[in-house]
C-alpha positions as CSV (number, residue, x, y, z in Angstrom):
1,M,17.7,-5.8,52.8
2,A,15.6,-5.5,49.6
3,V,16.9,-5.2,46.0
4,I,16.3,-1.8,44.6
5,R,16.2,-0.6,41.0
6,I,17.6,2.7,39.9
7,T,17.2,4.3,36.4
8,R,19.2,7.0,34.6
9,E,17.9,8.5,31.4
10,F,20.1,9.7,28.5
11,R,19.5,11.5,25.2
12,F,21.5,11.5,22.0
13,E,21.1,12.4,18.3
14,S,22.0,9.9,15.7
15,A,21.2,8.9,12.1
16,H,21.1,5.5,10.5
17,A,19.9,3.6,7.4
18,L,18.6,0.1,7.3
19,K,20.3,-1.8,4.4
20,G,17.8,-3.8,2.4
21,Y,14.8,-2.6,4.3
22,D,11.6,-2.4,2.2
23,G,10.4,1.0,3.5
24,P,11.7,4.6,3.8
25,C,14.1,3.7,6.6
26,R,16.4,2.3,4.0
27,N,17.4,5.9,3.5
28,I,19.6,7.9,5.9
29,H,17.4,9.5,8.6
30,G,17.9,10.6,12.1
31,H,16.4,10.2,15.6
32,S,16.5,12.0,18.9
33,Y,17.1,8.8,20.9
34,E,16.2,8.5,24.5
35,L,17.9,5.6,26.5
36,S,16.8,4.5,29.9
37,V,19.2,2.3,31.8
38,T,17.9,0.4,34.9
39,V,20.2,-1.5,37.2
40,T,19.5,-3.4,40.4
41,G,21.4,-4.0,43.6
42,F,21.4,-3.7,47.4
43,P,21.8,-0.2,48.9
44,V,25.1,0.2,50.7
45,T,24.8,-0.4,54.4
46,D,28.3,0.5,55.5
47,E,27.9,3.5,57.9
48,N,31.3,4.8,56.9
49,S,30.7,4.7,53.2
50,P,30.0,8.0,51.4
51,K,27.6,6.0,49.3
52,L,25.5,4.9,52.3
53,G,22.0,4.0,51.2
54,M,22.8,4.1,47.5
55,V,22.6,1.1,45.1
56,M,25.0,2.9,42.8
57,D,25.8,6.6,42.6
58,F,23.7,8.1,39.8
59,G,26.8,10.1,38.8
60,D,28.9,7.0,38.4
61,L,26.2,5.4,36.3
62,K,26.0,8.5,34.2
63,R,29.7,8.6,33.6
64,L,29.8,4.9,32.7
65,I,26.9,5.1,30.1
66,Q,27.9,8.6,28.8
67,S,31.5,7.7,28.0
68,N,30.8,4.2,26.6
69,I,27.5,4.5,24.8
70,I,26.3,8.0,24.4
71,D,29.4,10.0,23.5
72,P,30.6,7.4,20.9
73,L,27.1,7.6,19.2
74,D,26.0,11.2,19.6
75,H,25.8,13.0,16.3
76,T,26.9,10.0,14.3
77,L,25.7,8.1,11.3
78,V,25.4,4.4,12.2
79,L,25.6,1.9,9.4
80,D,26.0,-1.8,8.9
81,S,29.7,-2.5,8.3
82,S,29.0,-4.0,4.9
83,Q,28.3,-0.4,3.7
84,K,31.8,0.9,4.4
85,G,32.7,1.1,0.7
86,I,29.8,3.3,-0.2
87,I,30.5,6.2,2.2
88,P,33.0,8.8,1.1
89,A,35.8,9.7,3.5
90,G,35.9,13.1,5.3
91,E,33.2,15.8,5.8
92,P,30.3,15.4,6.1
93,F,30.9,11.7,6.6
94,A,33.7,12.1,9.2
95,N,31.5,10.8,12.1
96,V,30.3,7.4,10.8
97,V,30.1,4.4,13.1
98,F,30.0,1.0,11.4
99,V,28.5,-1.9,13.4
100,D,28.4,-5.6,12.6
101,F,24.6,-5.7,12.6
102,Q,21.6,-4.0,11.1
103,P,21.4,-0.8,13.2
104,T,17.8,-1.1,14.4
105,S,16.8,0.0,17.8
106,E,16.4,-3.7,18.8
107,N,19.9,-4.6,17.7
108,L,21.4,-1.4,19.3
109,L,19.8,-2.5,22.6
110,L,21.4,-6.0,22.3
111,D,24.8,-4.4,21.7
112,F,24.3,-1.9,24.6
113,A,23.3,-4.7,27.0
114,V,26.4,-6.7,26.3
115,R,28.7,-3.7,26.7
116,I,26.9,-2.3,29.8
117,K,26.9,-5.6,31.7
118,Q,30.7,-5.8,31.3
119,L,31.2,-2.4,32.7
120,L,29.0,-2.5,35.8
121,P,30.6,-2.8,39.2
122,L,30.4,-6.0,41.3
123,G,27.0,-6.4,42.9
124,I,25.2,-4.3,40.3
125,T,23.0,-6.0,37.7
126,L,21.6,-4.7,34.4
127,H,17.8,-5.0,34.8
128,H,16.4,-3.4,31.6
129,L,17.0,-1.0,28.8
130,I,14.6,1.1,26.8
131,L,15.6,2.8,23.6
132,R,13.0,5.3,22.3
133,E,13.6,6.4,18.7
134,T,10.5,8.5,18.3
135,A,7.7,9.8,20.6
136,S,5.6,6.7,19.9
137,S,8.2,4.0,19.1
138,F,10.6,2.2,21.4
139,A,12.4,-1.1,22.0
140,E,12.9,-2.8,25.4
141,W,15.5,-5.3,26.7
142,F,14.9,-7.1,30.0
143,A,17.5,-9.3,31.7
144,E,14.8,-11.8,32.8
145,D,13.8,-12.4,29.2
146,Q,17.4,-13.5,28.3
147,E,17.6,-16.2,30.9
148,G,16.5,-19.8,30.4
């Protein structure tokens, strides 16, 4: 049996600001992010399984990523936690997510990879992630690059 890769794509809207950055991205600005999640595994061979022939049900992968990555970030402002004191409480800052890192696409991918790997069912491996922040700019994470 051969290993197969499957990919599910997601979209979410979010804003961020890069603390200390030497360009315009130091200011709050938003992106229409696109996240691609690719996992690998062996297709189910159990003739009695309703998942026969599937590596992982696309619906299950969608629910896992949607509830743990997309929903918590959609329509949020993501900031480094050191900026907590500068954001007023309440509207329009009621949906601010503070992270313990500079919220670049690269760092978001590193965070996503750690979280997703912990959530995947036995026998399913995270292969790679792509986070597109604009039509022409994206970051990639590959499991093979992390080993060694």
